[in-house]
Structure formats: C-alpha cells, structure tokens
C-alpha positions as CSV (number, residue, x, y, z in Angstrom):
1,X,-21.4,24.8,2.8
2,X,-22.0,21.6,0.8
3,X,-21.1,20.4,-2.6
4,X,-21.4,23.1,-5.2
5,X,-21.5,20.6,-8.0
6,X,-18.4,21.9,-9.7
7,X,-15.9,19.4,-10.9
8,X,-12.2,20.1,-10.5
9,X,-10.3,20.6,-13.7
10,X,-7.2,19.1,-12.1
11,X,-6.7,15.4,-13.1
12,X,-6.8,12.9,-10.3
13,X,-3.4,11.8,-9.0
14,X,-2.5,8.3,-9.9
15,X,-1.9,5.9,-7.0
16,X,1.7,5.4,-6.0
17,X,3.5,2.2,-6.8
18,X,3.5,1.2,-3.1
19,X,0.8,2.1,-0.7
20,X,1.8,4.5,2.1
21,X,1.0,2.0,4.9
22,X,3.4,-0.5,3.2
23,X,6.1,2.1,3.3
24,X,5.5,2.7,7.0
25,X,5.5,-1.0,7.7
26,X,8.8,-1.6,5.9
27,X,10.3,1.3,7.8
28,X,9.2,-0.2,11.1
29,X,10.6,-3.6,9.9
30,X,14.0,-2.1,9.1
31,X,14.2,-0.1,12.4
32,X,13.2,-3.2,14.4
33,X,16.0,-5.2,12.7
34,X,18.5,-2.5,13.6
35,X,17.2,-2.5,17.2
36,X,17.5,-6.2,17.3
37,X,21.1,-6.2,16.2
38,X,22.0,-3.5,18.7
39,X,20.3,-5.4,21.5
40,X,22.1,-8.6,20.7
41,X,25.4,-6.9,20.4
42,X,24.9,-5.4,23.8
43,X,24.1,-8.9,25.1
44,X,20.4,-8.3,25.8
45,X,17.8,-10.9,25.0
46,X,15.4,-8.1,24.3
47,X,16.4,-8.5,20.7
48,X,14.0,-11.4,20.5
49,X,11.1,-9.0,20.9
50,X,12.5,-6.8,18.2
51,X,12.8,-9.8,15.8
52,X,9.2,-10.7,16.5
53,X,8.2,-7.1,15.7
54,X,10.2,-7.2,12.5
55,X,8.4,-10.3,11.5
56,X,5.0,-8.8,12.1
57,X,5.8,-5.6,10.2
58,X,7.2,-7.6,7.4
59,X,3.9,-9.5,7.1
60,X,2.1,-6.2,7.2
61,X,4.2,-4.8,4.4
62,X,3.5,-7.9,2.2
63,X,-0.3,-7.5,3.0
64,X,-0.5,-3.9,2.1
65,X,1.6,-4.3,-1.1
66,X,-0.6,-7.2,-2.2
67,X,-3.8,-5.3,-1.4
68,X,-2.7,-2.3,-3.3
69,X,-1.8,-4.5,-6.3
70,X,-5.2,-6.1,-6.3
71,X,-7.0,-2.8,-6.0
72,X,-5.1,-1.4,-9.0
73,X,-5.9,-4.5,-11.0
74,X,-9.6,-4.2,-10.1
75,X,-9.6,-0.5,-11.0
76,X,-8.0,-1.3,-14.4
77,X,-10.5,-4.1,-15.0
78,X,-13.4,-1.7,-14.2
79,X,-12.1,0.9,-16.6
80,X,-11.7,-1.7,-19.3
81,X,-15.3,-2.9,-18.8
82,X,-16.6,0.7,-18.9
83,X,-14.7,1.4,-22.1
84,X,-16.0,-1.8,-23.7
85,X,-19.6,-0.9,-22.8
86,X,-19.1,2.6,-24.1
87,X,-17.8,1.2,-27.4
88,X,-20.8,-1.1,-27.8
89,X,-23.4,1.6,-27.2
90,X,-21.8,3.8,-29.9
91,X,-21.6,1.0,-32.5
92,X,-24.8,-0.7,-31.4
C-alpha cells in the first residue's frame, strides 16, 4: 500500500509560465471589471464593490506571478549548484 520504491520513467512536467492561481486571480479580476461596468451603466453604486474586488484580485495575480518567478529562479540556481558540485567531484 505504500511506496514500492519504483521510479517513474516519465519525465516530470515543467512548471507552466504562469501559476494556476495567478490565472484564476486574473480571471476574477477581469470578471469583476466587467461586473463593475455593468453596474455603473445600470446606475448602481454596487460597482464600487466590484472595483475593489478587481483591485484585490489584481494584487493577488501580481503576487502569484512574482512568487512563481522566484521559485523557478531558485530551482534553476539549485540545479546549477548541483551540477557544479557534481563536476568538481569528478575532476577532483
């Protein structure tokens, strides 16, 4: 029922260019902007709430994109460090 110790021969999937949560947040942002426009066109002040939600989701998008970028850079740096250490052990 536990780990059998076998490794998968399928290579790991590379991370996408934009994290999934960032895509969800930008979708919410765009929908909130559309809802704000509709609310204001209908003469409702409820559009102010939609604008605030759009601002919040926009900030969330920025955060998740930035976090994903930093994680990718850290992973690349770790791979570079491992490769450099492996080269030294072979030549040393």
